[in-house]
C-alpha positions in Angstrom: 12.7 15.6 -0.7 14.7 13.4 1.8 13.1 10.2 1.3 11.5 8.2 -1.8 8.5 7.7 0.6 8.2 11.5 0.7 8.6 11.8 -3.0 6.1 9.1 -3.6 3.9 10.5 -1.5 3.9 13.8 -3.4 3.6 12.1 -6.5 0.2 10.0 -5.4 -1.3 13.5 -3.9 -0.5 15.4 -7.5 -3.1 13.2 -8.9 -5.9 15.3 -6.7 -3.9 18.9 -7.0 -6.5 21.0 -8.8 -4.3 24.0 -9.4 -2.6 23.7 -12.8 0.6 25.3 -11.1 1.0 23.9 -8.0 0.8 20.6 -9.5 3.4 21.4 -12.3 5.8 22.7 -9.2 5.3 19.9 -7.1 6.1 17.3 -10.5 9.2 19.4 -11.4 10.7 19.2 -7.6 10.3 15.3 -7.6 11.0 14.2 -11.2 13.7 14.5 -13.7 13.7 16.9 -16.4 13.6 13.5 -19.0 10.8 11.9 -17.2 8.3 9.4 -18.9 5.4 7.8 -18.1 3.4 4.8 -19.1 0.6 2.9 -18.4 -1.8 1.0 -20.5 -3.6 3.9 -22.1 -0.7 6.3 -22.7 3.2 6.9 -23.1 4.2 10.4 -21.7 7.2 12.5 -21.8 7.9 15.6 -19.7 6.0 17.0 -16.6 3.7 19.2 -18.8 2.3 16.0 -20.2 1.5 14.1 -16.9 0.3 17.3 -15.6 -2.3 17.3 -18.4 -3.1 13.5 -17.7 -3.4 14.2 -14.3 -6.1 16.9 -14.7 -7.9 14.7 -17.7 -8.2 12.1 -14.6 -9.8 14.5 -12.2 -12.3 15.4 -15.1 -13.4 11.7 -15.9 -13.1 10.4 -12.3 -14.5 13.5 -9.9 -13.7 12.4 -6.2 -11.6 9.9 -6.8 -8.0 9.5 -5.1 -5.4 6.9 -4.8 -4.4 5.1 -1.7 -0.8 3.4 -1.2 -1.5 -0.1 0.2 2.2 -1.4 0.0 5.3 0.3 -1.2 8.9 -1.3 -1.7 12.3 0.3 -2.6 15.6 -0.7 -3.4 18.4 0.1 -5.9 16.9 3.2 -7.1 13.5 1.4 -8.2 10.3 1.3 -6.2 7.3 -0.9 -6.5 3.9 0.7 -5.1 0.5 -1.1 -4.9 -2.3 1.3 -5.0 -6.1 1.2 -4.9 -8.2 4.1 -6.6 -11.1 5.0 -4.0 -13.9 7.1 -4.2 -15.1 9.9 -2.1 -16.3 7.2 0.7 -13.1 5.5 0.4 -14.5 2.1 -1.2 -12.4 0.9 -3.8 -13.1 1.0 -7.4 -9.8 -0.3 -9.2 -6.2 -1.2 -8.0 -3.1 -1.5 -9.8 0.6 -1.2 -9.3 3.0 1.2 -10.5 7.1 0.8 -10.7 9.3 3.5 -10.9 13.0 4.4 -11.4 14.7 7.0 -9.9 17.9 9.0 -10.7 19.7 11.3 -8.5 16.8 11.5 -5.9 14.1 12.0 -8.4 11.5 9.8 -10.2 12.6 9.0 -13.9 10.2 6.7 -15.1 6.9 5.3 -13.9 5.2 2.6 -15.4 1.9 1.6 -14.3 -0.2 -1.6 -14.7 -3.8 -1.7 -14.2 -7.1 -3.4 -15.9 -8.0 -1.2 -18.7 -11.8 -0.7 -19.0 
């Protein structure tokens, strides 16, 4: 990946990739081997656990996707503001993701949003 913005776009898009192998291939390219993910609902380690979580999301929230409304990056860290939208592009929820990068790959993501 040539830019952090491109890496983040691949990550965002993975939430809607339905083919498990394609999703795993994409995640492996943009994340470190010791990747960690945290949000109010879970703590995950590794690409496999995140890929499974993404698949569960797709089953629970059919037709939903994420739109990045603001993205900032400095010193191997990024902050992304996002909206979860339905098929009509109407906002259902919003949140913020903080990420840390190592050697041009995502090493850790911490998501913040209101729990249901």
